[in-house]
All heavy atoms as a GROMACS GRO file, in nm:
protein
  613
    1MET      N    1   3.621  -0.220  -7.364
    1MET     CA    2   3.714  -0.267  -7.263
    1MET      C    3   3.790  -0.384  -7.323
    1MET      O    4   3.731  -0.478  -7.374
    1MET     CB    5   3.636  -0.306  -7.138
    1MET     CG    6   3.721  -0.352  -7.025
    1MET     SD    7   3.636  -0.360  -6.866
    1MET     CE    8   3.513  -0.486  -6.893
    2LEU      N    9   3.923  -0.378  -7.316
    2LEU     CA   10   4.010  -0.479  -7.374
    2LEU      C   11   4.085  -0.552  -7.262
    2LEU      O   12   4.147  -0.486  -7.177
    2LEU     CB   13   4.110  -0.412  -7.469
    2LEU     CG   14   4.219  -0.498  -7.528
    2LEU    CD1   15   4.162  -0.601  -7.624
    2LEU    CD2   16   4.322  -0.411  -7.598
    3LEU      N   17   4.079  -0.684  -7.262
    3LEU     CA   18   4.155  -0.763  -7.165
    3LEU      C   19   4.302  -0.757  -7.203
    3LEU      O   20   4.340  -0.794  -7.314
    3LEU     CB   21   4.106  -0.908  -7.165
    3LEU     CG   22   4.184  -1.004  -7.075
    3LEU    CD1   23   4.170  -0.968  -6.928
    3LEU    CD2   24   4.138  -1.147  -7.100
    4LEU      N   25   4.385  -0.710  -7.110
    4LEU     CA   26   4.530  -0.703  -7.134
    4LEU      C   27   4.602  -0.827  -7.084
    4LEU      O   28   4.690  -0.880  -7.151
    4LEU     CB   29   4.590  -0.579  -7.070
    4LEU     CG   30   4.542  -0.444  -7.122
    4LEU    CD1   31   4.606  -0.331  -7.043
    4LEU    CD2   32   4.574  -0.432  -7.270
    5THR      N   33   4.568  -0.871  -6.965
    5THR     CA   34   4.632  -0.989  -6.907
    5THR      C   35   4.546  -1.043  -6.793
    5THR      O   36   4.470  -0.968  -6.731
    5THR     CB   37   4.775  -0.956  -6.856
    5THR    OG1   38   4.841  -1.076  -6.816
    5THR    CG2   39   4.772  -0.860  -6.740
    6ALA      N   40   4.560  -1.171  -6.769
    6ALA     CA   41   4.487  -1.235  -6.658
    6ALA      C   42   4.578  -1.336  -6.591
    6ALA      O   43   4.641  -1.418  -6.658
    6ALA     CB   44   4.362  -1.303  -6.710
    7THR      N   45   4.587  -1.326  -6.461
    7THR     CA   46   4.662  -1.421  -6.379
    7THR      C   47   4.569  -1.468  -6.268
    7THR      O   48   4.459  -1.414  -6.252
    7THR     CB   49   4.787  -1.355  -6.318
    7THR    OG1   50   4.745  -1.261  -6.218
    7THR    CG2   51   4.873  -1.286  -6.423
    8PRO      N   52   4.611  -1.565  -6.189
    8PRO     CA   53   4.525  -1.608  -6.077
    8PRO      C   54   4.500  -1.497  -5.974
    8PRO      O   55   4.405  -1.504  -5.898
    8PRO     CB   56   4.603  -1.723  -6.014
    8PRO     CG   57   4.689  -1.776  -6.124
    8PRO     CD   58   4.726  -1.655  -6.206
    9TYR      N   59   4.585  -1.394  -5.972
    9TYR     CA   60   4.574  -1.289  -5.870
    9TYR      C   61   4.527  -1.155  -5.924
    9TYR      O   62   4.481  -1.071  -5.847
    9TYR     CB   63   4.708  -1.270  -5.800
    9TYR     CG   64   4.752  -1.394  -5.728
    9TYR    CD1   65   4.843  -1.481  -5.786
    9TYR    CD2   66   4.699  -1.426  -5.604
    9TYR    CE1   67   4.881  -1.597  -5.722
    9TYR    CE2   68   4.737  -1.541  -5.539
    9TYR     CZ   69   4.828  -1.627  -5.597
    9TYR     OH   70   4.864  -1.742  -5.534
   10LEU      N   71   4.543  -1.132  -6.055
   10LEU     CA   72   4.514  -0.999  -6.110
   10LEU      C   73   4.468  -1.010  -6.254
   10LEU      O   74   4.525  -1.084  -6.334
   10LEU     CB   75   4.642  -0.914  -6.104
   10LEU     CG   76   4.636  -0.774  -6.164
   10LEU    CD1   77   4.540  -0.685  -6.086
   10LEU    CD2   78   4.775  -0.713  -6.167
   11THR      N   79   4.363  -0.933  -6.287
   11THR     CA   80   4.318  -0.918  -6.424
   11THR      C   81   4.327  -0.770  -6.458
   11THR      O   82   4.284  -0.686  -6.380
   11THR     CB   83   4.172  -0.967  -6.441
   11THR    OG1   84   4.165  -1.102  -6.399
   11THR    CG2   85   4.128  -0.957  -6.585
   12LEU      N   86   4.386  -0.739  -6.575
   12LEU     CA   87   4.401  -0.601  -6.618
   12LEU      C   88   4.323  -0.577  -6.746
   12LEU      O   89   4.334  -0.655  -6.841
   12LEU     CB   90   4.549  -0.568  -6.642
   12LEU     CG   91   4.640  -0.571  -6.520
   12LEU    CD1   92   4.785  -0.556  -6.562
   12LEU    CD2   93   4.601  -0.462  -6.422
   13TYR      N   94   4.246  -0.469  -6.747
   13TYR     CA   95   4.168  -0.428  -6.864
   13TYR      C   96   4.211  -0.288  -6.905
   13TYR      O   97   4.246  -0.206  -6.821
   13TYR     CB   98   4.019  -0.424  -6.830
   13TYR     CG   99   3.958  -0.555  -6.793
   13TYR    CD1  100   3.940  -0.590  -6.661
   13TYR    CD2  101   3.917  -0.645  -6.892
   13TYR    CE1  102   3.883  -0.712  -6.626
   13TYR    CE2  103   3.859  -0.766  -6.858
   13TYR     CZ  104   3.843  -0.799  -6.724
   13TYR     OH  105   3.787  -0.919  -6.689
   14LEU      N  106   4.203  -0.261  -7.035
   14LEU     CA  107   4.226  -0.128  -7.087
   14LEU      C  108   4.093  -0.068  -7.127
   14LEU      O  109   4.017  -0.128  -7.202
   14LEU     CB  110   4.319  -0.133  -7.209
   14LEU     CG  111   4.345   0.000  -7.279
   14LEU    CD1  112   4.423   0.094  -7.188
   14LEU    CD2  113   4.420  -0.023  -7.410
   15HIS      N  114   4.064   0.051  -7.073
   15HIS     CA  115   3.946   0.128  -7.111
   15HIS      C  116   3.994   0.238  -7.204
   15HIS      O  117   4.083   0.315  -7.168
   15HIS     CB  118   3.879   0.190  -6.989
   15HIS     CG  119   3.817   0.091  -6.897
   15HIS    ND1  120   3.685   0.056  -6.906
   15HIS    CD2  121   3.868   0.018  -6.794
   15HIS    CE1  122   3.657  -0.033  -6.812
   15HIS    NE2  123   3.767  -0.058  -6.744
   16GLU      N  124   3.937   0.244  -7.325
   16GLU     CA  125   3.976   0.347  -7.421
   16GLU      C  126   3.858   0.440  -7.445
   16GLU      O  127   3.743   0.401  -7.437
   16GLU     CB  128   4.020   0.284  -7.551
   16GLU     CG  129   4.146   0.200  -7.537
   16GLU     CD  130   4.196   0.148  -7.669
   16GLU    OE1  131   4.137   0.048  -7.716
   16GLU    OE2  132   4.290   0.207  -7.723
   17GLY      N  133   3.888   0.562  -7.475
   17GLY     CA  134   3.786   0.663  -7.502
   17GLY      C  135   3.856   0.796  -7.511
   17GLY      O  136   3.967   0.805  -7.565
   18ALA      N  137   3.794   0.898  -7.455
   18ALA     CA  138   3.857   1.030  -7.455
   18ALA      C  139   3.992   1.026  -7.383
   18ALA      O  140   4.084   1.098  -7.417
   18ALA     CB  141   3.765   1.131  -7.389
   19SER      N  142   4.003   0.939  -7.284
   19SER     CA  143   4.130   0.914  -7.216
   19SER      C  144   4.140   0.764  -7.191
   19SER      O  145   4.042   0.691  -7.200
   19SER     CB  146   4.139   0.992  -7.085
   19SER     OG  147   4.033   0.956  -7.000
   20ARG      N  148   4.258   0.716  -7.164
   20ARG     CA  149   4.281   0.573  -7.142
   20ARG      C  150   4.300   0.545  -6.993
   20ARG      O  151   4.365   0.622  -6.923
   20ARG     CB  152   4.405   0.527  -7.216
   20ARG     CG  153   4.390   0.528  -7.364
   20ARG     CD  154   4.516   0.481  -7.429
   20ARG     NE  155   4.492   0.466  -7.571
   20ARG     CZ  156   4.578   0.414  -7.654
   20ARG    NH1  157   4.695   0.371  -7.611
   20ARG    NH2  158   4.550   0.403  -7.781
   21ALA      N  159   4.245   0.433  -6.950
   21ALA     CA  160   4.261   0.392  -6.811
   21ALA      C  161   4.283   0.241  -6.805
   21ALA      O  162   4.232   0.168  -6.890
   21ALA     CB  163   4.138   0.429  -6.729
   22ILE      N  164   4.359   0.199  -6.707
   22ILE     CA  165   4.374   0.056  -6.678
   22ILE      C  166   4.285   0.025  -6.558
   22ILE      O  167   4.281   0.102  -6.462
   22ILE     CB  168   4.520   0.018  -6.649
   22ILE    CG1  169   4.594  -0.003  -6.781
   22ILE    CG2  170   4.528  -0.107  -6.563
   22ILE    CD1  171   4.734  -0.058  -6.767
   23GLU      N  172   4.213  -0.085  -6.569
   23GLU     CA  173   4.134  -0.135  -6.457
   23GLU      C  174   4.204  -0.259  -6.404
   23GLU      O  175   4.226  -0.355  -6.478
   23GLU     CB  176   3.993  -0.169  -6.501
   23GLU     CG  177   3.908  -0.225  -6.389
   23GLU     CD  178   3.768  -0.259  -6.432
   23GLU    OE1  179   3.724  -0.212  -6.540
   23GLU    OE2  180   3.701  -0.332  -6.358
   24ALA      N  181   4.241  -0.255  -6.279
   24ALA     CA  182   4.308  -0.367  -6.214
   24ALA      C  183   4.209  -0.434  -6.119
   24ALA      O  184   4.161  -0.372  -6.025
   24ALA     CB  185   4.430  -0.318  -6.136
   25GLN      N  186   4.178  -0.558  -6.148
   25GLN     CA  187   4.088  -0.635  -6.060
   25GLN      C  188   4.174  -0.738  -5.985
   25GLN      O  189   4.221  -0.835  -6.045
   25GLN     CB  190   3.981  -0.708  -6.140
   25GLN     CG  191   3.878  -0.616  -6.198
   25GLN     CD  192   3.769  -0.694  -6.271
   25GLN    OE1  193   3.786  -0.809  -6.310
   25GLN    NE2  194   3.656  -0.630  -6.289
   26TRP      N  195   4.196  -0.711  -5.858
   26TRP     CA  196   4.272  -0.804  -5.774
   26TRP      C  197   4.178  -0.917  -5.734
   26TRP      O  198   4.068  -0.894  -5.686
   26TRP     CB  199   4.326  -0.732  -5.652
   26TRP     CG  200   4.432  -0.634  -5.690
   26TRP    CD1  201   4.417  -0.500  -5.708
   26TRP    CD2  202   4.569  -0.662  -5.716
   26TRP    NE1  203   4.536  -0.443  -5.745
   26TRP    CE2  204   4.632  -0.540  -5.750
   26TRP    CE3  205   4.646  -0.779  -5.714
   26TRP    CZ2  206   4.767  -0.532  -5.782
   26TRP    CZ3  207   4.780  -0.770  -5.745
   26TRP    CH2  208   4.839  -0.648  -5.778
   27LEU      N  209   4.222  -1.041  -5.756
   27LEU     CA  210   4.136  -1.157  -5.735
   27LEU      C  211   4.165  -1.232  -5.606
   27LEU      O  212   4.101  -1.332  -5.576
   27LEU     CB  213   4.151  -1.252  -5.855
   27LEU     CG  214   4.123  -1.186  -5.990
   27LEU    CD1  215   4.154  -1.282  -6.103
   27LEU    CD2  216   3.981  -1.136  -5.997
   28GLY      N  217   4.262  -1.186  -5.531
   28GLY     CA  218   4.297  -1.249  -5.405
   28GLY      C  219   4.436  -1.208  -5.364
   28GLY      O  220   4.509  -1.142  -5.438
   29PHE      N  221   4.474  -1.246  -5.245
   29PHE     CA  222   4.604  -1.208  -5.191
   29PHE      C  223   4.706  -1.316  -5.222
   29PHE      O  224   4.683  -1.434  -5.200
   29PHE     CB  225   4.594  -1.186  -5.039
   29PHE     CG  226   4.721  -1.136  -4.980
   29PHE    CD1  227   4.756  -1.004  -4.994
   29PHE    CD2  228   4.805  -1.221  -4.911
   29PHE    CE1  229   4.874  -0.955  -4.941
   29PHE    CE2  230   4.923  -1.174  -4.856
   29PHE     CZ  231   4.957  -1.041  -4.872
   30GLY      N  232   4.820  -1.275  -5.273
   30GLY     CA  233   4.931  -1.367  -5.298
   30GLY      C  234   5.049  -1.328  -5.212
   30GLY      O  235   5.042  -1.236  -5.131
   31SER      N  236   5.158  -1.397  -5.231
   31SER     CA  237   5.279  -1.364  -5.156
   31SER      C  238   5.330  -1.226  -5.197
   31SER      O  239   5.286  -1.169  -5.298
   31SER     CB  240   5.388  -1.468  -5.186
   31SER     OG  241   5.430  -1.457  -5.321
   32SER      N  242   5.422  -1.172  -5.122
   32SER     CA  243   5.474  -1.039  -5.155
   32SER      C  244   5.543  -1.040  -5.291
   32SER      O  245   5.535  -0.942  -5.366
   32SER     CB  246   5.570  -0.989  -5.046
   32SER     OG  247   5.681  -1.075  -5.033
   33ALA      N  248   5.609  -1.149  -5.327
   33ALA     CA  249   5.674  -1.158  -5.458
   33ALA      C  250   5.571  -1.154  -5.571
   33ALA      O  251   5.592  -1.088  -5.673
   33ALA     CB  252   5.759  -1.284  -5.466
   34ILE      N  253   5.461  -1.224  -5.552
   34ILE     CA  254   5.355  -1.225  -5.654
   34ILE      C  255   5.291  -1.087  -5.664
   34ILE      O  256   5.271  -1.035  -5.775
   34ILE     CB  257   5.249  -1.332  -5.621
   34ILE    CG1  258   5.308  -1.471  -5.644
   34ILE    CG2  259   5.122  -1.312  -5.703
   34ILE    CD1  260   5.220  -1.584  -5.594
   35LEU      N  261   5.262  -1.025  -5.553
   35LEU     CA  262   5.203  -0.892  -5.552
   35LEU      C  263   5.297  -0.791  -5.618
   35LEU      O  264   5.254  -0.709  -5.701
   35LEU     CB  265   5.172  -0.850  -5.408
   35LEU     CG  266   5.113  -0.712  -5.389
   35LEU    CD1  267   4.979  -0.699  -5.458
   35LEU    CD2  268   5.099  -0.682  -5.240
   36ARG      N  269   5.423  -0.799  -5.585
   36ARG     CA  270   5.522  -0.708  -5.642
   36ARG      C  271   5.531  -0.724  -5.793
   36ARG      O  272   5.528  -0.627  -5.869
   36ARG     CB  273   5.658  -0.731  -5.576
   36ARG     CG  274   5.766  -0.637  -5.620
   36ARG     CD  275   5.894  -0.651  -5.538
   36ARG     NE  276   5.930  -0.787  -5.504
   36ARG     CZ  277   5.920  -0.841  -5.383
   36ARG    NH1  278   5.873  -0.772  -5.282
   36ARG    NH2  279   5.957  -0.966  -5.361
   37GLN      N  280   5.540  -0.849  -5.841
   37GLN     CA  281   5.552  -0.872  -5.984
   37GLN      C  282   5.427  -0.830  -6.059
   37GLN      O  283   5.434  -0.770  -6.166
   37GLN     CB  284   5.583  -1.019  -6.014
   37GLN     CG  285   5.616  -1.045  -6.160
   37GLN     CD  286   5.736  -0.966  -6.206
   37GLN    OE1  287   5.843  -0.973  -6.148
   37GLN    NE2  288   5.719  -0.889  -6.313
   38ALA      N  289   5.310  -0.859  -6.003
   38ALA     CA  290   5.184  -0.819  -6.068
   38ALA      C  291   5.174  -0.667  -6.079
   38ALA      O  292   5.131  -0.613  -6.181
   38ALA     CB  293   5.065  -0.874  -5.989
   39THR      N  294   5.217  -0.596  -5.974
   39THR     CA  295   5.214  -0.450  -5.976
   39THR      C  296   5.312  -0.396  -6.079
   39THR      O  297   5.280  -0.305  -6.155
   39THR     CB  298   5.245  -0.394  -5.837
   39THR    OG1  299   5.150  -0.447  -5.744
   39THR    CG2  300   5.238  -0.243  -5.835
   40LEU      N  301   5.432  -0.452  -6.084
   40LEU     CA  302   5.531  -0.409  -6.183
   40LEU      C  303   5.482  -0.435  -6.325
   40LEU      O  304   5.501  -0.351  -6.415
   40LEU     CB  305   5.665  -0.477  -6.157
   40LEU     CG  306   5.736  -0.435  -6.028
   40LEU    CD1  307   5.861  -0.521  -6.006
   40LEU    CD2  308   5.770  -0.288  -6.030
   41ASP      N  309   5.420  -0.549  -6.348
   41ASP     CA  310   5.365  -0.580  -6.481
   41ASP      C  311   5.257  -0.479  -6.519
   41ASP      O  312   5.250  -0.436  -6.635
   41ASP     CB  313   5.307  -0.722  -6.484
   41ASP     CG  314   5.412  -0.830  -6.471
   41ASP    OD1  315   5.533  -0.802  -6.487
   41ASP    OD2  316   5.374  -0.946  -6.443
   42ALA      N  317   5.174  -0.441  -6.424
   42ALA     CA  318   5.069  -0.343  -6.450
   42ALA      C  319   5.129  -0.207  -6.485
   42ALA      O  320   5.080  -0.138  -6.575
   42ALA     CB  321   4.977  -0.331  -6.328
   43VAL      N  322   5.235  -0.169  -6.417
   43VAL     CA  323   5.300  -0.040  -6.446
   43VAL      C  324   5.361  -0.042  -6.586
   43VAL      O  325   5.351   0.056  -6.660
   43VAL     CB  326   5.405  -0.007  -6.338
   43VAL    CG1  327   5.491   0.112  -6.380
   43VAL    CG2  328   5.337   0.021  -6.206
   44VAL      N  329   5.420  -0.154  -6.626
   44VAL     CA  330   5.476  -0.166  -6.761
   44VAL      C  331   5.366  -0.146  -6.866
   44VAL      O  332   5.382  -0.072  -6.962
   44VAL     CB  333   5.547  -0.302  -6.780
   44VAL    CG1  334   5.577  -0.330  -6.926
   44VAL    CG2  335   5.674  -0.307  -6.697
   45LEU      N  336   5.252  -0.212  -6.846
   45LEU     CA  337   5.140  -0.196  -6.940
   45LEU      C  338   5.085  -0.054  -6.938
   45LEU      O  339   5.049   0.000  -7.042
   45LEU     CB  340   5.030  -0.298  -6.909
   45LEU     CG  341   5.063  -0.442  -6.944
   45LEU    CD1  342   4.960  -0.537  -6.884
   45LEU    CD2  343   5.070  -0.459  -7.096
   46ALA      N  344   5.079   0.006  -6.820
   46ALA     CA  345   5.030   0.144  -6.811
   46ALA      C  346   5.119   0.238  -6.892
   46ALA      O  347   5.070   0.326  -6.963
   46ALA     CB  348   5.026   0.188  -6.664
   47ARG      N  349   5.248   0.218  -6.884
   47ARG     CA  350   5.339   0.302  -6.962
   47ARG      C  351   5.327   0.271  -7.111
   47ARG      O  352   5.330   0.362  -7.194
   47ARG     CB  353   5.482   0.280  -6.914
   47ARG     CG  354   5.508   0.342  -6.778
   47ARG     CD  355   5.647   0.318  -6.731
   47ARG     NE  356   5.670   0.387  -6.604
   47ARG     CZ  357   5.768   0.358  -6.522
   47ARG    NH1  358   5.854   0.260  -6.551
   47ARG    NH2  359   5.783   0.425  -6.410
   48GLN      N  360   5.316   0.144  -7.144
   48GLN     CA  361   5.305   0.104  -7.285
   48GLN      C  362   5.183   0.166  -7.350
   48GLN      O  363   5.189   0.213  -7.464
   48GLN     CB  364   5.298  -0.048  -7.294
   48GLN     CG  365   5.278  -0.101  -7.434
   48GLN     CD  366   5.264  -0.253  -7.437
   48GLN    OE1  367   5.304  -0.322  -7.344
   48GLN    NE2  368   5.205  -0.304  -7.542
   49TYR      N  369   5.069   0.165  -7.281
   49TYR     CA  370   4.945   0.217  -7.338
   49TYR      C  371   4.922   0.365  -7.306
   49TYR      O  372   4.819   0.421  -7.341
   49TYR     CB  373   4.826   0.133  -7.290
   49TYR     CG  374   4.820  -0.001  -7.358
   49TYR    CD1  375   4.875  -0.114  -7.299
   49TYR    CD2  376   4.762  -0.014  -7.484
   49TYR    CE1  377   4.870  -0.237  -7.363
   49TYR    CE2  378   4.758  -0.136  -7.548
   49TYR     CZ  379   4.812  -0.247  -7.487
   49TYR     OH  380   4.808  -0.370  -7.551
   50ARG      N  381   5.017   0.426  -7.236
   50ARG     CA  382   5.011   0.569  -7.203
   50ARG      C  383   4.878   0.607  -7.139
   50ARG      O  384   4.807   0.696  -7.185
   50ARG     CB  385   5.038   0.653  -7.326
   50ARG     CG  386   5.175   0.629  -7.382
   50ARG     CD  387   5.201   0.711  -7.504
   50ARG     NE  388   5.335   0.678  -7.553
   50ARG     CZ  389   5.398   0.750  -7.641
   50ARG    NH1  390   5.342   0.857  -7.691
   50ARG    NH2  391   5.518   0.715  -7.680
   51ILE      N  392   4.847   0.537  -7.032
   51ILE     CA  393   4.720   0.562  -6.965
   51ILE      C  394   4.722   0.694  -6.889
   51ILE      O  395   4.829   0.745  -6.853
   51ILE     CB  396   4.681   0.446  -6.871
   51ILE    CG1  397   4.777   0.437  -6.753
   51ILE    CG2  398   4.672   0.315  -6.945
   51ILE    CD1  399   4.714   0.374  -6.633
   52THR      N  400   4.605   0.746  -6.865
   52THR     CA  401   4.591   0.868  -6.786
   52THR      C  402   4.506   0.844  -6.662
   52THR      O  403   4.486   0.935  -6.582
   52THR     CB  404   4.528   0.980  -6.870
   52THR    OG1  405   4.402   0.936  -6.920
   52THR    CG2  406   4.618   1.019  -6.986
   53GLY      N  407   4.456   0.721  -6.646
   53GLY     CA  408   4.375   0.689  -6.530
   53GLY      C  409   4.397   0.546  -6.484
   53GLY      O  410   4.437   0.460  -6.564
   54TRP      N  411   4.371   0.522  -6.358
   54TRP     CA  412   4.390   0.389  -6.299
   54TRP      C  413   4.268   0.358  -6.214
   54TRP      O  414   4.233   0.434  -6.124
   54TRP     CB  415   4.515   0.389  -6.211
   54TRP     CG  416   4.557   0.254  -6.164
   54TRP    CD1  417   4.500   0.181  -6.065
   54TRP    CD2  418   4.667   0.178  -6.212
   54TRP    NE1  419   4.566   0.063  -6.048
   54TRP    CE2  420   4.670   0.059  -6.138
   54TRP    CE3  421   4.762   0.198  -6.311
   54TRP    CZ2  422   4.765  -0.039  -6.159
   54TRP    CZ3  423   4.856   0.100  -6.330
   54TRP    CH2  424   4.857  -0.017  -6.256
   55ILE      N  425   4.204   0.246  -6.243
   55ILE     CA  426   4.086   0.201  -6.167
   55ILE      C  427   4.128   0.072  -6.096
   55ILE      O  428   4.180  -0.019  -6.160
   55ILE     CB  429   3.968   0.172  -6.261
   55ILE    CG1  430   3.934   0.295  -6.345
   55ILE    CG2  431   3.847   0.123  -6.182
   55ILE    CD1  432   3.852   0.264  -6.467
   56ALA      N  433   4.106   0.066  -5.967
   56ALA     CA  434   4.147  -0.053  -5.891
   56ALA      C  435   4.029  -0.111  -5.815
   56ALA      O  436   3.961  -0.040  -5.741
   56ALA     CB  437   4.259  -0.019  -5.794
   57ASP      N  438   4.005  -0.239  -5.836
   57ASP     CA  439   3.906  -0.313  -5.758
   57ASP      C  440   3.987  -0.406  -5.669
   57ASP      O  441   4.030  -0.513  -5.712
   57ASP     CB  442   3.813  -0.391  -5.850
   57ASP     CG  443   3.709  -0.471  -5.773
   57ASP    OD1  444   3.716  -0.476  -5.648
   57ASP    OD2  445   3.622  -0.531  -5.837
   58ASP      N  446   4.010  -0.364  -5.547
   58ASP     CA  447   4.094  -0.442  -5.457
   58ASP      C  448   4.016  -0.505  -5.341
   58ASP      O  449   4.073  -0.542  -5.240
   58ASP     CB  450   4.209  -0.356  -5.403
   58ASP     CG  451   4.162  -0.236  -5.325
   58ASP    OD1  452   4.039  -0.216  -5.313
   58ASP    OD2  453   4.248  -0.161  -5.276
   59ARG      N  454   3.886  -0.520  -5.362
   59ARG     CA  455   3.802  -0.575  -5.255
   59ARG      C  456   3.844  -0.715  -5.215
   59ARG      O  457   3.832  -0.753  -5.099
   59ARG     CB  458   3.655  -0.575  -5.297
   59ARG     CG  459   3.598  -0.434  -5.309
   59ARG     CD  460   3.460  -0.436  -5.366
   59ARG     NE  461   3.468  -0.474  -5.508
   59ARG     CZ  462   3.364  -0.488  -5.588
   59ARG    NH1  463   3.242  -0.470  -5.541
   59ARG    NH2  464   3.381  -0.520  -5.714
   60LEU      N  465   3.894  -0.797  -5.309
   60LEU     CA  466   3.934  -0.934  -5.277
   60LEU      C  467   4.081  -0.944  -5.236
   60LEU      O  468   4.127  -1.051  -5.196
   60LEU     CB  469   3.908  -1.024  -5.398
   60LEU     CG  470   3.762  -1.035  -5.442
   60LEU    CD1  471   3.751  -1.122  -5.566
   60LEU    CD2  472   3.675  -1.089  -5.331
   61LEU      N  473   4.155  -0.834  -5.246
   61LEU     CA  474   4.296  -0.835  -5.213
   61LEU      C  475   4.319  -0.849  -5.064
   61LEU      O  476   4.410  -0.916  -5.019
   61LEU     CB  477   4.364  -0.708  -5.265
   61LEU     CG  478   4.513  -0.695  -5.244
   61LEU    CD1  479   4.588  -0.809  -5.310
   61LEU    CD2  480   4.561  -0.562  -5.299
   62GLY      N  481   4.236  -0.785  -4.984
   62GLY     CA  482   4.257  -0.786  -4.841
   62GLY      C  483   4.346  -0.671  -4.800
   62GLY      O  484   4.393  -0.594  -4.883
   63SER      N  485   4.373  -0.660  -4.672
   63SER     CA  486   4.453  -0.548  -4.624
   63SER      C  487   4.602  -0.582  -4.631
   63SER      O  488   4.642  -0.697  -4.617
   63SER     CB  489   4.415  -0.512  -4.481
   63SER     OG  490   4.441  -0.622  -4.397
   64LEU      N  491   4.681  -0.478  -4.654
   64LEU     CA  492   4.826  -0.492  -4.660
   64LEU      C  493   4.888  -0.399  -4.558
   64LEU      O  494   4.845  -0.285  -4.544
   64LEU     CB  495   4.878  -0.452  -4.799
   64LEU     CG  496   4.830  -0.535  -4.916
   64LEU    CD1  497   4.879  -0.472  -5.046
   64LEU    CD2  498   4.881  -0.676  -4.904
   65PRO      N  499   4.991  -0.444  -4.488
   65PRO     CA  500   5.058  -0.355  -4.394
   65PRO      C  501   5.133  -0.245  -4.470
   65PRO      O  502   5.179  -0.267  -4.582
   65PRO     CB  503   5.153  -0.447  -4.319
   65PRO     CG  504   5.172  -0.564  -4.408
   65PRO     CD  505   5.046  -0.577  -4.489
   66PRO      N  506   5.145  -0.126  -4.413
   66PRO     CA  507   5.212  -0.015  -4.481
   66PRO      C  508   5.351  -0.048  -4.539
   66PRO      O  509   5.381  -0.004  -4.648
   66PRO     CB  510   5.220   0.094  -4.374
   66PRO     CG  511   5.103   0.065  -4.286
   66PRO     CD  512   5.092  -0.087  -4.284
   67PRO      N  513   5.436  -0.126  -4.472
   67PRO     CA  514   5.568  -0.154  -4.532
   67PRO      C  515   5.558  -0.223  -4.668
   67PRO      O  516   5.642  -0.203  -4.754
   67PRO     CB  517   5.637  -0.244  -4.429
   67PRO     CG  518   5.571  -0.210  -4.300
   67PRO     CD  519   5.427  -0.179  -4.336
   68THR      N  520   5.454  -0.302  -4.691
   68THR     CA  521   5.438  -0.369  -4.819
   68THR      C  522   5.419  -0.266  -4.929
   68THR      O  523   5.483  -0.272  -5.034
   68THR     CB  524   5.317  -0.464  -4.815
   68THR    OG1  525   5.337  -0.557  -4.708
   68THR    CG2  526   5.302  -0.540  -4.946
   69TRP      N  527   5.331  -0.168  -4.908
   69TRP     CA  528   5.306  -0.065  -5.009
   69TRP      C  529   5.428   0.022  -5.030
   69TRP      O  530   5.460   0.060  -5.141
   69TRP     CB  531   5.185   0.019  -4.973
   69TRP     CG  532   5.058  -0.051  -5.002
   69TRP    CD1  533   4.963  -0.088  -4.912
   69TRP    CD2  534   5.011  -0.097  -5.129
   69TRP    NE1  535   4.860  -0.154  -4.976
   69TRP    CE2  536   4.887  -0.161  -5.108
   69TRP    CE3  537   5.062  -0.092  -5.258
   69TRP    CZ2  538   4.813  -0.216  -5.211
   69TRP    CZ3  539   4.988  -0.148  -5.362
   69TRP    CH2  540   4.866  -0.209  -5.337
   70ASN      N  541   5.499   0.055  -4.922
   70ASN     CA  542   5.619   0.137  -4.937
   70ASN      C  543   5.721   0.069  -5.026
   70ASN      O  544   5.783   0.132  -5.111
   70ASN     CB  545   5.681   0.168  -4.800
   70ASN     CG  546   5.595   0.262  -4.718
   70ASN    OD1  547   5.512   0.333  -4.773
   70ASN    ND2  548   5.612   0.260  -4.589
   71GLY      N  549   5.739  -0.061  -5.011
   71GLY     CA  550   5.833  -0.135  -5.094
   71GLY      C  551   5.790  -0.137  -5.238
   71GLY      O  552   5.872  -0.123  -5.330
   72LEU      N  553   5.660  -0.157  -5.263
   72LEU     CA  554   5.609  -0.158  -5.400
   72LEU      C  555   5.628  -0.023  -5.467
   72LEU      O  556   5.672  -0.015  -5.581
   72LEU     CB  557   5.460  -0.195  -5.401
   72LEU     CG  558   5.426  -0.340  -5.377
   72LEU    CD1  559   5.275  -0.355  -5.364
   72LEU    CD2  560   5.478  -0.428  -5.488
   73LEU      N  561   5.595   0.082  -5.397
   73LEU     CA  562   5.604   0.215  -5.456
   73LEU      C  563   5.748   0.252  -5.488
   73LEU      O  564   5.775   0.313  -5.590
   73LEU     CB  565   5.541   0.319  -5.362
   73LEU     CG  566   5.390   0.306  -5.345
   73LEU    CD1  567   5.340   0.406  -5.241
   73LEU    CD2  568   5.318   0.327  -5.476
   74SER      N  569   5.841   0.213  -5.402
   74SER     CA  570   5.980   0.248  -5.428
   74SER      C  571   6.035   0.174  -5.549
   74SER      O  572   6.122   0.222  -5.618
   74SER     CB  573   6.066   0.220  -5.305
   74SER     OG  574   6.075   0.081  -5.283
   75ARG      N  575   5.981   0.056  -5.579
   75ARG     CA  576   6.031  -0.023  -5.693
   75ARG      C  577   5.964   0.015  -5.824
   75ARG      O  578   6.026   0.010  -5.928
   75ARG     CB  579   6.009  -0.170  -5.665
   75ARG     CG  580   6.102  -0.225  -5.561
   75ARG     CD  581   6.080  -0.375  -5.543
   75ARG     NE  582   6.169  -0.430  -5.446
   75ARG     CZ  583   6.143  -0.439  -5.316
   75ARG    NH1  584   6.029  -0.395  -5.269
   75ARG    NH2  585   6.231  -0.491  -5.234
   76CYS      N  586   5.837   0.047  -5.822
   76CYS     CA  587   5.766   0.065  -5.949
   76CYS      C  588   5.746   0.210  -5.991
   76CYS      O  589   5.726   0.234  -6.108
   76CYS     CB  590   5.630  -0.006  -5.944
   76CYS     SG  591   5.506   0.081  -5.847
   77CYS      N  592   5.752   0.301  -5.902
   77CYS     CA  593   5.708   0.436  -5.937
   77CYS      C  594   5.820   0.540  -5.938
   77CYS      O  595   5.794   0.657  -5.958
   77CYS     CB  596   5.599   0.479  -5.841
   77CYS     SG  597   5.458   0.366  -5.846
   78HIS      N  598   5.939   0.501  -5.915
   78HIS     CA  599   6.052   0.596  -5.915
   78HIS      C  600   6.152   0.552  -6.021
   78HIS      O  601   6.245   0.479  -5.994
   78HIS     CB  602   6.118   0.602  -5.778
   78HIS     CG  603   6.025   0.647  -5.672
   78HIS    ND1  604   6.003   0.575  -5.558
   78HIS    CD2  605   5.946   0.755  -5.662
   78HIS    CE1  606   5.916   0.638  -5.482
   78HIS    NE2  607   5.878   0.747  -5.545
   79SER      N  608   6.128   0.597  -6.143
   79SER     CA  609   6.220   0.558  -6.251
   79SER      C  610   6.307   0.673  -6.295
   79SER      O  611   6.290   0.784  -6.260
   79SER     CB  612   6.141   0.504  -6.370
   79SER     OG  613   6.044   0.596  -6.411
   0.00000   0.00000   0.00000
């Protein structure tokens, strides 16, 4: 497991083996701008390392209202 990046809100690890996966450990809830940027940064790394799996530990993130996720998905996943 390789540490890719660490911020106060998110730590990203790369798992290598037969396939590659990113593990995202959310460390707490931040503002929507922080959440959006952290998610976009993770997507950039996922593309860079050509991952095939995504592991998310969001227990410390807390709940998000549906409009928050819709905004994130429209920005990061439709290229």
